[in-house]
N, C-alpha and C positions, 0 to 999 in steps of 0.2 A: 609374204612368202610366195615364191614361185612354185606353182603346182605343175605336175606332169602326169599324164595318165599312164596307165599300166602298159599299153602297147608301145607308147613312145619310149618309156623307159627301157623296155626290153630291147627295142630297136637300137637305142644308144649303147646299152650294155653289150649287145651282140657285136656292134661295130667296134667297140673299145676292146673286146676280147679278141676279135679277129686281128685288130691292129697290133695287139700285144703279141699274138701267136705268130704273125708274119714277121715282126721285128725281132723275134727271139728264136727263129729257126736256125739250125745248123745242119750240116750234112754229115752222115756217117762216112768215115773213110772207106774207100773201095766200093761199097755197095751204092753209095751216093743217095741213100734214102734220107729225106728230110725229116728232122726230128725237132721237137720242141725243147728249148734250152733256156729256161728263165733263170735258174740258180747257177751262180758262177761255179765252174768246175774246180777252181782252186779251193773254194770253201768246202766242197764235198770231199775233195782229197785230204784236206787237213782234218776234217772230222773222221774220215776213215782211218787216218794215221793214228789218231788218238785211240780210236776203238780197238785197232789192231794191237797196239802196245798193251792195252788193258787185257785183251784176249790172250796174249802171249804170257802175260804175268800169271794167269789163272788156269792155264791149260798145260797138261802133261805133253812135253815135246821131246822128240828124239833129236839130239843135237850133234850127232856124228854118225858115221857109218856109210855103207854103200848106197843105201836107199836114199838117204838125204843128199849124197853127192850126185846121184842120178837126177834127182829133182832140180838141183841147182844148175847142173849141166844143161838139161833140157831148157830151163828157164833163160839161161845166158844166151843159148843159141837162138831162141825165139826173140829175145831182147834185140840182139844184134841184127837178126835178119829183118825184123820189122823196120828198125831205124835205117838199114841199108836200102831196103825196098822204097821207102818214101824219099830218101835222098836221091836214088836213081831216077824217081818219077818227078823230081823237082818239086815235091810238095812238102808242106810242113809235117814234121814228125809228131803224131798225136801223142807219143810217149816221152817227149823231150823233157817234161817236168815230173816224170814218174820217179818215185823213190823206191826202186825194186827191192824186194825182200822175199825170202822163201822159208817156209817152215814145214816140218813134218809132224803132224799130230799123232800121238800114240793112242789110237782108238781103232781097234779091229772091227768093231760093230758098225762103225759109220763109213758107208761107201760114199765118199764125198770129197770135193775139192772146191775152192773158191778163190776169187781174186777181187780184192776190195779196190775201189777206185784209187788210182795212183800206183798200182802195181804191187800191192801186198797180197802174197799168195800162200795159201795153205793147202796141203794134201794130207788126207787121213790114211793111216796104214791100211784101213779096210778097203780102200779103193785099189791098193796095189795087188790085192788078192783077185781083183777083177781085170785090171789092166794087163797084168802078167808079163808085159814086155815094154821096152822103151818106146817103140813106135805107138803103141796104144796110149801110153801115159802121155806122150806129146800131143796127142789128139785131145785128151781131156784138159790139159794145161793150156793148149792153144785156144780151146773154146772158152776157158775162164778168163784168159788174158783178153780175148776178143770183147768180152763184156765191158771191160775197162777201156780198151781202145775206142769202142763205139759209144762210150759215155752213156751206157744204158741206165746207170743209177741217177744221173742227172736228169735224163729224160723221164724216168719213172716219177721222180720227185716233182718235176715240173708239171707233168700231166696230172698227178694227184692234186697239186695245188690248184690247177685250173678247173679240175672236176669239182673239187669241194666248193670252190668259189661260185662256179656256175650253178650247181644243184641247190646251194644255199639260197642264192638270189631267186632262181626259178621257183623254189619251194615257197618263198614269201608270197609270191603272186599266184600260186596254185593253192593257197590255203593249207599248206602242209601235206599235199597229196603224195608227193614222192616219198617223204619220210614215212607216212602211214603205210604206204604200199610196201616199202622195204621192211618195215617192222612186222606187218602182217605176214609176208612171205618167210621172213626170217623166223618168226615164232612157230609157223607151221612146218618149215622144212629144215631150219637150221642154216639156211643159205642166205647170203647177201646178194641180191639181184644185181646191184651196181658192180660188185666184184666179179660176178660171173659174166656179166654182159660186156664189161669194158676192160677191167684190169687183167683178167686171165687171158683173154684172147691177145691183149697187148703183150703180156708176158711171153706167150707162145711165139709171137712174131719176133721178139727179141732173141729168144732161145734159138729159133731157126737161123736167124741172122748170125748169132754167135757160132753155131755149128759150121756155117759156110766160111765165116772169117777165120775160125780156128783151123779149119782144114787148109786154108791158104797159108796161114802162118806155119803150120806143121810142114807143109810142102816146101816153102821157102827155106825152112831150116834143115831140109835134107832128109826128113823122115818118110817112111813108107805109108802114105795115107790110106792105101787099101786096107790097112789093118783096122781102120775105123769101123767098117761093117762087122768085123769079127768082135770088136770091143762092144758094140751095141747089142750084138747077139748074146754075149755074155751078160751084159747088163740086164737084158730082158729075161734071161734064164735065172738070174739072181733074185728076181722079183716073184718067181714061182706063180705066175698068173694072177698076182695080186695088184697089178698096176691100176692106178687110179684112173677112172674114166676121163677122156681127154676134156670134156666140157667142165670138169671140176679142177683141172690141172693147169698150172702155169707153164707146163712143159709139153711139147708134142709127145705123142706115143712113141715107144721104142720102134714099133713097125714103121711109123711114118718117118722117123729119123733115118732108119736104114734105107728106106726107099729114096729119101732126099740125097743121102750120101752116095749112093750108087749112081744117081743122076749127075752128081757134081764131080766125082772123082776124076774122070778122064779129062774133062775141061780144066780142072785146077792143075793137074799134072802138066798139061801143055802150056797154060797161061802163066803159072806161077811155079816154075822150076826152081830147084835149089839156087840160092843167091850167094855170091861171094862176099864175105864180111871181113 
């Protein structure tokens, strides 16, 4: 049997992980940030479509009316604008295989919206009380669509896979030290240090990227993106000072988001004006 010492194994393992990461990198559209993409996007989209249909079958939906029509109209404008933008840039449209769909969830207590991979979008009636107008709603929907365009779900799952593999192997050679530390901290504080140290900051990076891309998509679609600042002020007010501390959250603080948006608005208006579709 061929024996290999601990140091050599870790060297080989590290090299193989780096090779895997380098060969599995993709680039986020527009921002050009490199991201890990081990899992096929088509597989994630199919799983999302199945989950979406199951969600629809068990959820109270509003299937007609002005509010739903507004959501669909905004979505269609963003759909067409994103496709037209990438066509004009001579680049591949990241939404070409999306199966777009829009639903309005009848839940006034939930201030939320989401977009599953592949363009399956849900807006909750509770959000409409905060958005209050079409421009603000376009900001939220642009943000959620940006997550799908940037393949953030693929990236998160790919990163989680590599983290789990890496920590498991490292823990073998550290005699279980990583797991013991996580358990000790978790028992004393109720917190997972791996989640706080890696996954949450990573989530905040994605959220900030989606804010930026969403602003672009809204601007390309002809909406007033200056309304984004007012939207996040209302979002902040709705939390009544009970916002989760940033280090515990996967999202930036409302204050940070407002500051980012103010810094981006003028640039986005100039660089990404309304596009003809």
